[in-house]
C-alpha positions as CSV (number, residue, x, y, z in Angstrom):
1,X,-111.5,-8.1,-100.3
2,X,-111.7,-6.2,-97.0
3,X,-109.1,-3.6,-96.5
4,X,-107.5,-3.8,-93.1
5,X,-105.5,-0.9,-91.4
6,X,-102.1,0.1,-92.8
7,X,-99.1,-1.0,-90.7
8,X,-96.6,1.9,-91.1
9,X,-93.9,0.0,-89.3
10,X,-93.7,-2.8,-92.1
11,X,-90.7,-2.8,-94.3
12,X,-91.2,-0.2,-97.1
13,X,-91.4,-2.9,-99.8
14,X,-94.0,-4.8,-98.0
15,X,-95.9,-1.6,-97.3
16,X,-95.8,-0.9,-101.0
17,X,-97.3,-4.2,-101.8
18,X,-100.0,-3.5,-99.3
19,X,-100.8,-0.3,-100.9
20,X,-100.9,-1.9,-104.4
21,X,-103.3,-4.5,-103.1
22,X,-105.5,-1.6,-101.9
23,X,-107.1,-0.5,-105.4
24,X,-107.3,3.3,-105.8
25,X,-108.0,4.1,-109.4
26,X,-108.6,7.8,-109.9
27,X,-111.9,8.8,-108.6
28,X,-112.1,5.8,-106.1
29,X,-109.4,6.8,-103.6
30,X,-111.6,7.3,-100.6
31,X,-111.0,3.9,-98.9
32,X,-107.2,4.4,-99.2
33,X,-107.5,8.0,-98.0
34,X,-109.4,6.7,-95.0
35,X,-106.7,4.2,-94.2
36,X,-103.9,6.8,-94.6
37,X,-105.7,9.2,-92.4
38,X,-106.3,6.6,-89.7
39,X,-102.7,5.4,-89.7
40,X,-101.3,9.0,-89.5
41,X,-103.7,10.0,-86.8
42,X,-102.1,7.4,-84.5
43,X,-98.8,9.2,-84.6
44,X,-98.6,11.7,-81.8
45,X,-96.0,14.0,-83.4
46,X,-98.3,14.8,-86.4
47,X,-101.3,17.1,-86.8
48,X,-103.5,15.6,-89.5
49,X,-105.9,17.5,-91.7
50,X,-108.2,16.2,-94.4
51,X,-109.9,18.0,-97.4
52,X,-111.9,15.6,-99.6
53,X,-109.8,12.6,-100.3
54,X,-106.6,14.5,-99.6
55,X,-104.7,14.0,-96.3
56,X,-102.1,16.4,-95.0
57,X,-100.0,15.7,-91.8
58,X,-97.6,18.2,-90.3
59,X,-95.0,18.3,-87.5
60,X,-94.8,21.5,-85.4
61,X,-91.4,21.4,-83.9
62,X,-90.4,25.0,-84.6
63,X,-87.5,24.1,-86.9
64,X,-85.9,26.8,-89.0
65,X,-87.0,25.1,-92.3
66,X,-90.1,23.2,-93.4
67,X,-90.0,20.5,-96.1
68,X,-93.0,19.1,-97.9
69,X,-93.1,15.5,-99.0
70,X,-95.9,14.9,-101.5
71,X,-97.4,12.0,-103.4
72,X,-100.6,11.0,-105.2
73,X,-102.5,7.9,-104.0
74,X,-104.4,7.2,-107.2
75,X,-103.4,5.0,-110.1
76,X,-104.4,4.5,-113.7
77,X,-107.0,1.7,-114.3
78,X,-105.9,-1.8,-113.2
79,X,-104.8,-4.0,-116.1
80,X,-105.0,-7.4,-114.6
81,X,-102.0,-6.5,-112.5
82,X,-103.4,-6.6,-109.0
83,X,-102.7,-8.2,-106.6
84,X,-99.0,-7.4,-106.4
85,X,-96.3,-10.1,-106.8
86,X,-92.8,-10.2,-105.6
87,X,-90.3,-12.2,-107.6
88,X,-87.0,-13.9,-106.7
89,X,-85.0,-11.0,-108.2
90,X,-86.5,-8.5,-105.8
91,X,-88.9,-7.0,-108.3
92,X,-92.4,-6.0,-107.0
93,X,-94.9,-6.2,-109.8
94,X,-98.4,-4.5,-110.0
95,X,-100.4,-1.5,-110.8
96,X,-99.0,1.6,-109.1
97,X,-95.8,-0.1,-107.9
98,X,-93.7,2.5,-109.9
99,X,-96.2,5.3,-110.1
100,X,-96.3,6.0,-107.3
101,X,-97.2,3.7,-104.4
102,X,-93.6,2.9,-103.7
103,X,-93.1,6.7,-103.2
104,X,-96.2,6.9,-101.0
105,X,-94.8,3.9,-99.0
106,X,-91.6,5.9,-98.4
107,X,-93.5,8.9,-97.3
108,X,-95.6,6.9,-94.8
109,X,-92.4,5.2,-93.4
110,X,-90.7,8.5,-92.9
111,X,-93.9,9.9,-91.2
112,X,-93.9,6.9,-88.9
113,X,-90.2,6.5,-88.1
114,X,-88.7,10.1,-87.9
115,X,-90.7,11.7,-85.1
116,X,-88.1,14.4,-84.5
117,X,-86.6,15.4,-87.9
118,X,-84.1,18.2,-88.3
119,X,-86.6,20.2,-90.4
120,X,-90.4,20.4,-89.9
121,X,-92.2,18.1,-92.2
122,X,-95.5,18.3,-94.1
123,X,-96.7,15.0,-95.7
124,X,-99.3,15.4,-98.5
125,X,-101.3,12.5,-99.9
126,X,-103.7,13.6,-102.7
127,X,-106.1,12.2,-105.2
128,X,-106.9,12.4,-109.0
129,X,-103.4,13.1,-110.3
130,X,-103.8,10.7,-113.2
131,X,-106.8,12.5,-114.8
132,X,-107.6,16.0,-116.0
133,X,-105.8,18.9,-114.2
134,X,-109.0,20.4,-112.9
135,X,-109.6,17.3,-110.8
136,X,-106.2,17.2,-109.2
137,X,-106.4,17.0,-105.4
138,X,-103.2,18.9,-104.8
139,X,-104.7,21.8,-106.8
140,X,-107.9,21.6,-104.7
141,X,-105.8,21.8,-101.4
142,X,-103.8,24.7,-102.8
143,X,-106.9,26.6,-103.6
144,X,-108.8,25.9,-100.4
145,X,-106.0,25.6,-97.8
146,X,-102.8,27.1,-99.3
147,X,-101.3,27.5,-95.8
148,X,-101.2,23.6,-95.5
149,X,-98.7,23.6,-98.4
150,X,-96.4,26.3,-97.1
151,X,-92.7,25.3,-97.0
152,X,-89.1,26.2,-97.9
153,X,-88.7,23.2,-100.2
154,X,-90.7,20.2,-101.5
155,X,-90.0,16.7,-102.7
156,X,-92.5,15.1,-105.0
157,X,-91.9,11.3,-104.7
158,X,-92.8,10.7,-108.4
159,X,-90.9,7.8,-110.0
160,X,-87.3,8.9,-110.9
161,X,-85.3,5.7,-110.3
162,X,-83.8,7.2,-107.1
163,X,-82.3,10.2,-108.9
164,X,-83.2,13.8,-108.5
165,X,-85.1,15.2,-111.4
166,X,-85.4,19.0,-111.6
167,X,-88.4,21.0,-112.7
168,X,-90.9,19.6,-115.2
169,X,-92.2,20.2,-118.8
170,X,-95.4,22.1,-119.4
171,X,-98.2,20.3,-121.2
172,X,-100.7,21.8,-123.6
173,X,-103.5,19.9,-125.4
174,X,-105.2,21.7,-128.3
175,X,-108.0,20.5,-130.6
176,X,-107.6,21.8,-134.2
177,X,-110.7,21.9,-136.2
178,X,-110.9,21.9,-139.9
179,X,-114.2,22.4,-141.8
180,X,-115.5,21.3,-145.2
181,X,-118.8,20.9,-146.9
182,X,-120.9,17.7,-146.4
183,X,-122.1,15.8,-149.6
184,X,-123.1,12.4,-150.7
185,X,-119.9,10.4,-151.4
186,X,-121.3,9.4,-154.9
187,X,-121.2,13.1,-155.7
188,X,-118.1,14.0,-153.8
189,X,-117.3,16.9,-156.1
190,X,-120.2,18.7,-154.6
191,X,-118.6,18.7,-151.2
192,X,-115.3,19.5,-149.6
193,X,-113.7,16.7,-147.5
194,X,-112.6,18.0,-144.0
195,X,-110.5,14.9,-143.4
196,X,-108.5,15.6,-146.6
197,X,-108.1,19.2,-145.3
198,X,-106.2,17.9,-142.3
199,X,-103.3,16.8,-144.6
200,X,-101.3,20.0,-144.2
201,X,-101.7,19.7,-140.4
202,X,-100.3,16.2,-140.4
203,X,-97.5,17.2,-142.7
204,X,-96.5,20.1,-140.5
205,X,-96.4,17.7,-137.5
206,X,-94.3,15.2,-139.5
207,X,-91.7,17.9,-140.4
208,X,-91.7,19.5,-136.9
209,X,-88.2,19.8,-135.3
210,X,-88.5,20.1,-131.5
211,X,-86.2,22.2,-129.4
212,X,-83.8,20.8,-126.8
213,X,-83.2,23.9,-124.6
214,X,-80.7,23.7,-121.7
215,X,-81.9,25.3,-118.4
216,X,-79.7,25.3,-115.3
217,X,-77.5,22.7,-117.0
218,X,-80.5,20.3,-117.7
219,X,-81.5,19.5,-121.2
220,X,-85.3,19.4,-121.8
221,X,-86.7,17.8,-124.9
222,X,-89.8,19.3,-126.4
223,X,-92.4,17.4,-128.5
224,X,-95.4,18.3,-130.6
225,X,-97.5,15.3,-131.5
226,X,-101.0,14.3,-132.8
227,X,-102.6,12.2,-130.1
228,X,-106.0,11.9,-131.7
229,X,-108.0,12.5,-134.9
230,X,-111.8,12.4,-135.3
231,X,-113.9,12.9,-138.5
232,X,-116.5,11.1,-140.6
233,X,-120.3,10.9,-140.4
234,X,-121.2,7.7,-142.4
235,X,-119.8,5.5,-145.0
236,X,-121.5,7.4,-147.8
237,X,-121.0,10.9,-146.6
238,X,-118.2,13.4,-147.3
239,X,-117.4,14.8,-143.9
240,X,-117.6,18.5,-143.1
241,X,-115.6,18.4,-139.9
242,X,-112.3,16.9,-138.8
243,X,-110.6,17.4,-135.5
244,X,-107.0,16.8,-134.8
245,X,-105.9,16.8,-131.2
246,X,-102.2,17.8,-130.6
247,X,-100.2,17.6,-127.4
248,X,-97.3,20.0,-127.0
249,X,-94.7,19.1,-124.2
250,X,-92.6,22.2,-123.7
251,X,-89.6,23.3,-121.8
252,X,-90.2,25.2,-118.6
253,X,-88.7,28.4,-120.0
254,X,-92.0,28.9,-121.9
255,X,-95.1,30.3,-120.3
256,X,-98.5,28.8,-121.0
257,X,-99.3,31.6,-123.3
258,X,-96.0,31.3,-125.2
259,X,-96.7,27.6,-125.7
260,X,-100.2,28.3,-127.2
261,X,-98.7,31.1,-129.4
262,X,-96.1,28.6,-130.7
263,X,-98.8,26.1,-131.6
264,X,-100.7,28.7,-133.4
265,X,-97.5,29.7,-135.3
266,X,-96.7,26.1,-136.2
267,X,-100.1,25.6,-137.8
268,X,-100.6,28.9,-139.5
269,X,-101.6,28.6,-143.1
270,X,-102.8,25.0,-142.6
271,X,-106.5,25.9,-142.8
272,X,-107.3,25.5,-139.2
273,X,-110.4,27.4,-138.3
274,X,-110.7,26.7,-134.6
275,X,-108.0,26.3,-131.8
276,X,-109.7,24.9,-128.7
277,X,-107.4,24.5,-125.6
278,X,-108.5,21.2,-124.1
279,X,-106.0,21.0,-121.2
280,X,-103.0,23.2,-120.0
281,X,-100.6,23.0,-117.2
282,X,-97.4,25.1,-116.9
283,X,-94.0,23.7,-116.4
284,X,-91.6,24.4,-113.5
285,X,-88.0,25.7,-113.6
286,X,-85.5,23.4,-112.0
287,X,-84.7,25.7,-109.1
288,X,-81.6,23.7,-108.3
289,X,-79.7,26.7,-107.2
290,X,-81.9,27.2,-104.1
291,X,-80.0,26.4,-101.0
292,X,-82.5,23.8,-99.8
293,X,-82.3,22.1,-103.2
294,X,-78.5,22.1,-103.1
295,X,-78.6,20.6,-99.6
296,X,-81.0,17.9,-100.7
297,X,-78.8,17.1,-103.8
298,X,-75.7,16.8,-101.5
299,X,-77.5,14.5,-99.2
300,X,-78.9,12.0,-101.7
301,X,-76.1,12.3,-104.1
302,X,-75.9,11.7,-107.9
303,X,-76.2,14.2,-110.8
304,X,-79.6,15.8,-111.3
305,X,-81.6,15.1,-114.4
306,X,-84.4,17.0,-116.2
307,X,-88.0,15.7,-115.7
308,X,-89.5,14.6,-119.0
309,X,-93.2,15.0,-118.5
310,X,-95.5,17.1,-116.2
311,X,-95.6,16.6,-112.5
312,X,-97.0,18.6,-109.5
313,X,-93.7,20.3,-108.9
314,X,-95.4,22.8,-111.1
315,X,-98.0,23.5,-108.5
316,X,-95.4,23.9,-105.8
317,X,-93.5,26.3,-108.1
318,X,-96.6,28.3,-108.6
319,X,-96.9,28.6,-104.8
320,X,-93.3,29.8,-104.5
321,X,-92.0,26.5,-103.1
322,X,-89.0,25.1,-105.0
323,X,-89.4,21.4,-105.6
324,X,-87.8,18.4,-107.2
325,X,-88.9,14.9,-108.2
326,X,-87.3,12.1,-106.2
327,X,-88.8,8.6,-105.9
328,X,-88.0,4.9,-106.2
329,X,-90.1,4.0,-109.2
330,X,-89.0,3.9,-112.9
331,X,-91.0,6.5,-114.9
332,X,-90.6,4.4,-118.0
333,X,-92.7,1.7,-116.4
334,X,-95.5,3.9,-115.3
335,X,-99.0,3.0,-116.5
336,X,-97.7,-0.2,-118.2
337,X,-99.3,-3.6,-117.7
338,X,-96.0,-5.0,-116.6
339,X,-95.4,-2.2,-114.1
340,X,-92.9,-3.0,-111.5
341,X,-90.3,-1.5,-109.0
342,X,-87.0,-2.6,-107.6
343,X,-87.5,-3.2,-103.8
344,X,-83.8,-2.2,-103.3
345,X,-84.6,1.2,-104.7
346,X,-87.5,1.6,-102.3
347,X,-85.2,0.9,-99.4
348,X,-82.4,3.2,-100.8
349,X,-84.8,6.1,-101.2
350,X,-86.1,5.7,-97.7
351,X,-82.6,5.5,-96.2
352,X,-81.3,8.6,-98.1
353,X,-84.4,10.7,-97.1
354,X,-84.0,9.5,-93.4
355,X,-80.3,10.5,-93.5
356,X,-81.1,14.0,-94.9
357,X,-83.8,14.5,-92.3
358,X,-81.9,13.3,-89.3
359,X,-78.2,14.1,-90.0
């Protein structure tokens, strides 16, 4: 279908539906980035920049504080859940409704309807968040134009059901390789089965007791899990290689190196001959004691929660910008075939952000 221009003066729920009906799976965000850039460029109070399929718009009002509102415009692959559908209970269904086109709609609405905020604002719309970390558009902008992301505080409109979630977990994915000796399965005694050798690794995982550290009053829940296993050559061959891929989600009081050291320690003595880091992104401490974070909490209300999972608050933390997650979607519905969002939550998030930025 042809993609018409975005109307930023639409109701936020209707704008969410419009964004959902604008497919933008990771790697194919250009048409939506074009539409976002075009719509923002029509707003005289914003200076708009673009790098790849990442769009950054900023006010220049000389305020004492600058706040960054950020969100990714890509989604996971569509699962027969586009176009969007609004039901009689006020639920909007479709790919990206929760993660995170409802948050992007709130960003766009604030950009269009708050021309003179009490803080200078930076709006960031970026690509490739749902895929490997090295493709992440926010990371590309941070490397090429770090000045575009400067600020005193950042709000990432990731799904959080309209509640403030502090920090984020780190994530580490490691491939554990176990070797054996190949042989004909009719003469199995002449070989050493690498898949069988993975038994101690799987047993160690089954017995693993994750920590639940409390940081700044928020309890994070760690987890170490096998997320993939590969092995086998043919139906009549004893395999000489087995690879178990594990994912460690760790609390933000661990560094990336400490997380890797922990994984190595867990599997010591299990016969693992190779540890290959497949993906790694650090966590971010909550930072809720920062004055800007406290002011935001006071404005939007509610008790802060820990973020279970990794988000780009980690990238802002690395840039020295304290950040929180706050968006209308439900993180438990992200990536699901029946993904949906409460339209009332979209409206509430927009209203609370507007109050914070205009009071």
